[in-house]
C-alpha positions, 0 to 999 in steps of 0.5 A: 797043427797044419804044415803051414802053421808048423812052418810059420811057428818054426820059420828061421827067416823073417820074410818082409814085403816092403811097399814102395812107390808102386813096387813090391820087394821081397827080402830076408835079412834077420832071424825072427827075433831080430838078432844077428845070424851069428847068434843062432848057433844051436846044432840042429838035426834036419830032414832031407833036403838039397841045397845048391851047395851041399846035400843034407840027410836026415840025422845030419847035424848043422847049426842054425847059422849054416842052415840060414846060409844054405837058405840064402844060397837059393833064395831069390827076391822079387820086385813088381812094378804096378805100371808100365815097365817103361817107367822103371827101366832106368831104375832097374839094375842091369839084366843078366837076361830079359824074358819078354812075353808081351804083345802077340799082335792078336788083340789078346789084351787091351793095347795089344795090336790086332795084327802082327804087322803093328808089333814092330812099332809096339815093341820099339820103345821097349827094345830101345830101352833094353838095349840101353840097359843091357851089357855085353853079357846080357841075353834076351828070350822073346816069346811070340807067334812065328809071324809076330817074331818075324815082324820084330826080328829086324828091330833087334838086329838094328839095336845090336842083338845077335840071333842065336836060335829059335825054340818051338813050343809044340802044344800038340793036337789036343790044343785044337781038339774040337775047335777046328771046322774041317769044312771051312778051315784053310790051313793046318791048325797052329799049335805052336809058339816060339821063344827066340834067344838073342845075345848082345853083339860084341862090339868094341871101339876101333880107329873108325868107330865101333867094330865087331869083336873078331875084327877088333881082336885081329886089328889090335894084334896087327897094331903090335906089328908082331907076326900073326903066328906068335899069337899061337906061341902066346897062347901055347897052342899049335894054331888055335889062336890064328885059326879061331880067335883071328878068323873073320868068318864063321869059324871065329871063336870068342877067346876063353878068358885064360887065352885072352889073358895070354894074348893081352900079356904077350901083346903088351910085353912084346908089341911096339912100345909106342902103341901100348896099351893093346887090347884096352877098352878105355885106352888106359889099361889092357883088359883083364881076364876077369873083365873079358870073362864078364863080357860073355853071356852065361850058358849052362847046357842041359843035356838032352834038351833040344829047341823043340819043346813038347808040352800041352798047354797048361790045364792042371793045377798050375793054371791060374783060374777063377778070377771071374773077370775078363782076361781079354777082350774076347772073353765075355762070361768067365766062369770059376773054371775059366783061365785068369790069363789066356797066355800063361807060360809053363814054369817048366819053360821059364825055369829052363830059359833062366837056368840056361843063361843066368847064375844064382844072384843074377837079375832077370827082367820080365817087362810084361809080367802078366802072372809073372811066371818068369819072375816066379821061376827066378825066385825059385832059382835064387835069381832076382826078378824085376817085373812090371804089369799094367793090369790091376787084376794081373798085378794082384794075381802075380803078387799072390803067386810071388808071395807064395813062391818066396815063402815056399822057396825060403822053407822048401829045403827044410821039413820044419816038423823035424827041425827041433828034434835035437839030440 
């Protein structure tokens, strides 16, 4: 019996693909007999695998219910809209992060502008929709060429996105090997793309409109009519509150939720009574530590990773090939060895950016799906991916990748040939 047949025979979870109004959804809800999960309590001996919550070794005894729960801890879902993302932005849940890999201004696909100067107008309706749907904790990764990003960057600033840093993908000299005529070339060959990270600018309502969080924090304390130095006493620090949390320049630091809770409590207990509530988002009650923590974007640091990423362009097994259809206007006679999509991103990078700024169960948007590499990575990492793609070929290729990823992710932790070796 093949490995795939064995997995199918012993699969714990039923994987359902639901079709609804152009959207495909992967979900898991019951065991294969339709019984409740609580009924599956037989003790099993399992092979080595790593769960997000615990490590299980060969010979360890777990129940089927525990096994299902450990699967659930890592399993993501995917949703692919077969059409323009602008049709569904209002229906998708709020994103933890948006991974944009759309037009580059090089005429790479039908509708892609032929010059980067046109990219601002191309992206404008999308950026406006992202900004409406995003929360303060939402983030954005923007893939493009250097000059393409430069043309779109002002648009992000106008819609309340804060630039954080730029990552450079260096594909190496092999990317242009044999493709440069030294007699006619008039530049250093370009072998890079950029992936730029943005967060939402934290702004709150002040007396004269929306103001930056650092101005709001100081203004609210001043409203209490308490001396500034008492903020340090409130937080139990020597001078960090006044030096960091109330600074109006580059030294400003977002107060951790614990410290914010102390500031809020002290201000409302000791501040001028007729000015209460202080540090309120709705004018009714003060912000809580939990609410404050949820307003800051996630960041999981990966030690040893910088903003320069060295990796050759995809050419191996990960590269999707052989569709025999034109992937772009400049592709005329595709062969079985031709790439199905000219700008396929490495899953290594998509996993990296999603892992850095989201948690398990978070929502990841991929507005310009293509082969849906970001959504594939999201499913692998236990996130919930929402993608859209207008091209029928790419829709089908992406669906195949996502179906395969969802199946493998649901079962990759388990060597199912050993699942029923009960003792």
